[in-house]
C-alpha positions in Angstrom: 91.7 68.2 98.6 94.8 70.1 99.5 94.2 71.8 102.7 93.9 75.8 102.4 96.3 77.7 103.8 95.1 80.0 106.7 94.8 83.8 106.4 96.0 86.2 109.3 94.2 89.3 108.9 94.8 92.3 111.6 91.9 94.3 111.2 89.9 96.9 113.1 91.0 100.0 110.8 88.3 100.4 110.7 86.3 97.0 111.4 83.7 98.7 108.9 86.7 97.8 106.1 87.6 94.4 108.3 83.8 93.1 108.0 84.1 93.5 104.2 87.4 91.8 103.9 85.6 88.7 105.8 82.9 88.8 103.6 84.4 88.6 100.4 86.9 86.3 101.3 84.6 83.8 102.5 82.0 84.6 99.5 85.3 84.1 97.1 85.8 80.8 99.0 82.4 79.4 98.6 82.1 80.7 95.0 85.6 78.8 93.8 84.8 75.6 96.4 81.0 75.5 96.2 78.7 73.7 98.7 79.4 75.5 102.0 83.0 76.0 101.9 84.8 78.8 103.7 88.2 80.4 104.4 90.3 79.3 107.0 91.0 82.6 108.4 92.4 84.0 112.1 92.1 87.8 112.5 93.4 89.7 115.2 91.4 92.9 115.8 92.7 96.1 117.2 90.8 99.3 118.4 90.9 101.9 116.0 90.3 104.8 118.4 93.6 104.4 120.1 95.2 104.1 116.5 93.5 106.7 114.8 94.8 108.7 117.7 98.5 107.6 117.4 98.3 108.1 113.5 97.4 112.0 113.9 100.0 112.2 116.7 102.3 111.0 114.3 103.3 108.3 116.5 104.4 105.8 114.1 107.0 103.8 116.8 104.1 103.1 118.8 102.0 102.2 115.7 104.7 99.6 114.3 104.9 98.1 117.7 101.0 97.5 117.7 101.0 96.1 114.2 104.2 93.7 115.3 102.1 92.6 118.3 99.4 92.0 116.1 101.2 90.0 113.6 103.0 87.8 116.2 99.9 87.1 117.7 98.1 85.7 114.5 101.7 83.4 113.3 101.6 82.1 117.0 98.1 81.4 116.3 98.8 79.4 113.3 98.6 82.0 110.5 100.5 80.8 107.4 100.3 84.5 106.2 99.4 87.9 107.3 97.4 90.8 105.9 97.4 94.4 107.2 93.6 95.2 106.7 94.4 99.3 105.6 96.3 100.8 103.4 98.0 103.7 105.7 99.5 101.0 108.2 101.3 99.6 105.3 104.1 102.4 106.4 105.4 99.8 108.8 104.9 96.7 106.3 108.5 96.3 106.2 109.1 96.2 110.1 106.1 94.0 110.7 107.2 91.8 108.1 110.8 91.2 109.6 109.0 90.5 112.9 107.7 87.2 111.7 108.5 84.2 109.8 105.5 84.0 107.7 104.8 86.1 104.8 103.1 89.5 104.5 100.8 89.9 101.4 101.4 93.4 100.5 97.8 95.5 99.6 99.7 97.3 97.1 101.0 94.5 95.0 97.7 92.8 93.9 96.4 96.6 93.2 99.4 97.3 91.1 99.7 93.6 89.0 95.7 94.4 88.0 96.6 98.0 87.0 99.6 96.8 85.0 97.4 93.7 83.5 94.6 96.3 82.1 97.2 98.4 80.5 97.4 101.5 82.6 100.4 103.7 83.4 99.1 106.7 85.1 96.8 106.6 88.2 95.1 108.6 90.6 95.3 107.8 94.3 92.9 108.5 96.8 93.5 107.5 100.7 94.1 109.1 103.8 96.4 112.1 103.8 99.5 109.6 105.2 98.7 107.4 102.2 98.6 110.1 99.4 101.3 112.6 100.5 103.8 109.8 102.4 106.1 107.8 100.2 105.5 104.6 101.7 102.6 103.6 99.1 103.3 105.8 96.3 106.9 104.9 96.0 105.9 101.3 96.3 103.6 101.7 93.1 106.5 103.6 91.2 109.6 101.8 92.0 108.3 98.3 91.9 105.6 98.7 89.0 106.8 101.6 87.3 103.2 103.2 87.7 103.1 107.4 87.4 100.8 108.1 90.6 98.9 111.2 90.9 97.4 112.6 94.0 94.6 115.2 94.4 95.6 118.8 95.2 95.9 120.2 98.9 92.1 120.8 99.3 90.9 117.9 97.9 93.3 116.1 100.0 91.8 117.1 102.7 88.3 116.7 101.8 89.3 113.0 101.1 90.8 112.6 104.3 88.2 114.2 106.4 85.1 112.0 104.8 87.1 108.7 105.7 87.8 109.7 109.4 84.7 111.6 110.3 82.3 109.4 108.3 83.5 106.2 106.9 85.4 104.8 109.6 82.1 105.1 111.7 79.8 103.8 108.8 78.3 107.0 107.6 77.7 107.0 104.2 76.7 110.2 102.6 75.3 111.1 99.4 76.9 114.6 99.9 80.4 113.1 100.4 79.8 110.8 97.4 79.3 113.9 95.2 82.6 115.5 96.8 84.4 112.3 95.8 83.2 112.5 92.4 84.4 115.6 91.8 87.9 114.9 93.5 88.1 111.8 90.9 87.1 113.9 87.8 89.7 116.5 88.7 92.1 113.6 88.6 90.6 112.6 85.0 91.2 115.9 84.0 95.1 115.6 84.8 95.3 112.5 82.9 94.5 109.7 85.2 93.6 106.8 83.3 92.5 104.9 86.4 91.7 105.5 90.2 93.1 103.5 93.0 90.7 103.6 95.9 93.6 103.5 98.7 91.6 103.3 101.6 90.1 100.2 102.4 86.7 102.2 103.7 86.4 104.1 100.3 84.8 101.1 98.7 81.8 101.7 100.9 80.9 105.1 99.4 82.5 105.3 95.5 81.2 102.6 92.7 82.2 102.3 89.2 79.4 104.6 88.2 81.1 107.6 89.9 84.0 107.7 87.7 84.6 107.7 84.0 87.8 105.6 84.2 88.5 102.3 86.2 88.3 101.9 89.6 90.8 99.5 91.5 89.7 98.7 95.3 92.4 97.8 97.4 90.2 96.1 99.6 88.6 93.6 97.1 91.9 93.1 95.4 93.7 92.2 98.6 90.9 89.9 99.7 90.9 88.2 96.5 95.1 87.7 96.5 94.5 86.3 99.9 92.3 83.6 98.7 94.7 82.9 95.6 97.3 82.3 98.1 95.2 80.4 100.5 93.5 77.8 98.1 97.2 77.5 96.6 98.1 75.9 99.9 
């Protein structure tokens, strides 16, 4: 059997979703290879308390340095390619990719590929305010994949962001928040969204397919499965 490539995971943003990456990746490897097989992987996990403070202070230069350090540690440790296990921190994906000699698997790419394969064009995007409002994510979806990306209005963006940072990253999954997300999703669908991107890796803890009348594309799962594809290709 060809030896699988080693997956390098930059985690801890938050560890709640990083644990989902680890679970999905290992379950998928076992499903594909059978027996007691599991994934060859390394994870460098940051302190999300420090990351969250820098995000809301707008210190993206310091955040880039943190991500570059993590990527370089994984490369030195023997990773064959790298995942950043969060959507928001793909704001500095280009800088991270340029800092190492191994590939970076961008979280938006497998998500967009699945959306295109399903025949959707106009999609709603949920995530942190940084992901919904800045262009690093929406722009990639539009420029590289030709998707028409809708984001919630200001009040709904604030609700989505608050629930992520005050609840989901701390492992709190509340029915009232699920209902709030259902409303946000419904309003995006009313504006023409044919599908919804769960563009924060914690949202999959809260929102399920039954919460939306259009397909959901969970970036956590799609990113993790793409990592398995790449790993098992050697």
